[in-house]
Each structure stands twice: as structure tokens, then as C-alpha cells.
Phi, psi and omega in degrees: 000127183289150177088351179287143177254124180291142174270350178205145178212141184204144172250119176276118177278158177308138180087005184232166171220179181210126174273127187231132170279116177242113186277155178307131181090006174253158181244129173258121176255129178243115194235139176290133175270309180250341181099159174062039178238121174287143176235123173273142187217140167215166175210154180236150166300121185298337184254000179199092188294347177286348171263117185219160178298133186240114181299321182299313180291319178298319179295321180296319183282318192240000180088186186286344190229065180298142180212207183306133179089008179242173186242159166257121187258150176273165184289154170302148007269006181283307173050055180245153175286118183266318180218155181239131179277100184277333180210147179203097189283341179265314171087015175232120178218175186213137170233027180258312184280142175285165175297150175284157187219168178300322180300319180302313185287329177285318183287322185269329187239347181081015178273118181284330177225124183205146174303136178205153189294322181298312183290326178293315177301316180304313183291320181296316183278351174299335177302335180250022173082010180269156186248172175302333177291343182268002176281136180239167177305142191256157168277114187267097184282144178062022182254128183261119179229159179221152175238126181279167177298335179278354176098003178279143178252137181226158175251135178242163179296153180247164183231026175296150185238166176308130180097342174297144184207162172238135176243127182244125175268127178283126178262358171207168174293124183232155163260107181268137183229088171272153173213152174288117181304134185274011188274077180275349180254015177234166181282358182312312178241037179055043175059047178204168175232125187223155182290161179225139180264133178243137174219148174239132178236157168276128180287147175279166176300322180294320179293321178291322181293338181279352179283122179298148177284141177249159183297142168246112190234156178297334182285352177277088190266141175244172186308331180297341181264354185280146171296317174241109185256005182269136174282131181301136180265349180241160182273330184288143177262123183231136181294138174271110184294339181267006184295132174233121182300140177225066181281147182290143171067018176261144357288145179293141182237117179260138179237131177277128179246119178280129180241121179261132179241134174282179186300319180294316179295320180297321179294319178295320179297315181300320180294319179286321185296329180294340181266003179264180184260010194261000177061234182273004181277085184296324182297315179294322179296316180294319179299317178298314182298315182296314184285331174295318175299317182297319178300312182294325184281318189250336176262340184060020178190176175251026189266342186078020183280146177289145179278140176244113196303316184281357176257359182293144176292000000 
């Protein structure tokens, strides 16, 4: 948006990252300076670092290529929308590939010391007392990936240009940690390392109002809901002799439901059942058919993702 004045501005040079406090209602803009540079990104709840952006949950909700109009979600059991992608001028990102690491460059290329996303993230977030163990899989901005029908994942060259940017609205106070991807010997950033511009703006009321509402559910649990809410202070794992299991819904209770089909319904069932994997097990076939229909009708996918009303087609 033209005319906005940044409250913070920074240029990340190649080989570096930056930990940034982005408060709820602020916008983080990550912008290409020269173009064709991948940016690895993660964020933490500023007031509870155990809540962090989770690629797996984000991938389940939005697919392999989240972009404008999607959210960055935190890991279970919190599963909350942490940031919202309000703008994305290039439109190619990735939540499939893991961050690159020192091990990758030594094992694949023989480099004993090399720029890599894990170590850059580790160093950037060390400013806030976090360790290398606290680095998580990253949201790979401006990164072009593909998945073949056979299930192989590949990285392709990108064509982002100077001035392309992504804007993320913070939906809670976060510690955002972007870094310039260290992969100069891969096609991730077209075999180069280039600077990235960072800016923070205050969002307008209109920009906040444009963020779709996400579900607030009882299953979004925070430490106050945990049986054990204390973070371990020691590294060693020791058995708790007083432990008593408290698994949900146990003992399991199964109920048989009789389903009556008229002649027309039975004929349709037989036609569908022949296409299932259950053979003569009609009960399993019917259960599969009913729940497959329910997924397609109410989830609009088979992913188990929560529906966001204003994003529905």
C-alpha cells in the first residue's frame, strides 16, 4: 500500500537472518532486492515459544504452495492461525521441503562449513535465547517446487524479480525469523545468494478487517489445559513412577448401526461397493462410501482441514 511508513526496516545480507518482534496488528513485508532469492521463515508466539509455525498443519490446510489469502498455523495441540498472508506478488512458496543444513552440504558436496538455513536460523533466534534445537521446518518463500505423479518432489528455478514481496499480518504477538536461504549451489535461488529487504508496518483497520475469521475450538489447547504444563528443565528422560495413563475416549465403545436400503439405494450401493477395497464386507464398504461423501461435501477435500467460512468456494 502506497504512503505507508515503516516502523522498522532492515536489509538481510546473504548468509544472515533476523529475529523480529512483530506485534498483533502489524505487517511484516519481505521483499526481493535483486530477485530470485528464496527466504526461509518461521515464527514463534512471542509469549510462549513452544507455540510455533508448523509446516505440516499449514500444508494440510492450504496445500504445498500457500500464498495470498492463506494462514500460517501453529503446531498441535494449539493449531491457531499465527499470521495471515495478505499479499504475495510472486505467488510461489513451499511447505514441503525441509530447511537446508550443514549436514546436507557436507554429505552431498563435501563442504565442511557452508551457509545453511538451519544454522542461520539458529544464530538469528539466539538473540532471544533460543537454541539450535528450537529451529523448525520453515515456510520457504519464493521457492518453486513440484510433486510428480510418482510422488517425487523437485525444486525448480524461480523467476521472482526485484520488488516482489510477501506481506504477513500478525494475528498474535510473534517472533518472526526470516533468513536468506544459504543454498548457493542449488537451483533454489538460481545458484546465488542475494539480499532481502524487511519492513514492518502498522496494519490499518481495513487491512485487519479483511482477514477471514478462523475457527475457535475447544481442541485448541494451551498449557493451562495440559496434564503436564511444565517445560522440562533437564535433558535426560526419566520415567515418572507415578504416571497413570489418561487417554481420551477410553474405553472405546462400538455401536452397531443398522442401515436399511430400498431397492434403488441397494443398486447404487452395489455399483459403488464394487469399486472399493472391501470385497464382501458390505459394512466397511458402506462406511467408506458415507464418510468419503461427507469429506467431499463438507471438507471439500480429504485432508481433514478446518473450514474457513470466508474462504469457501
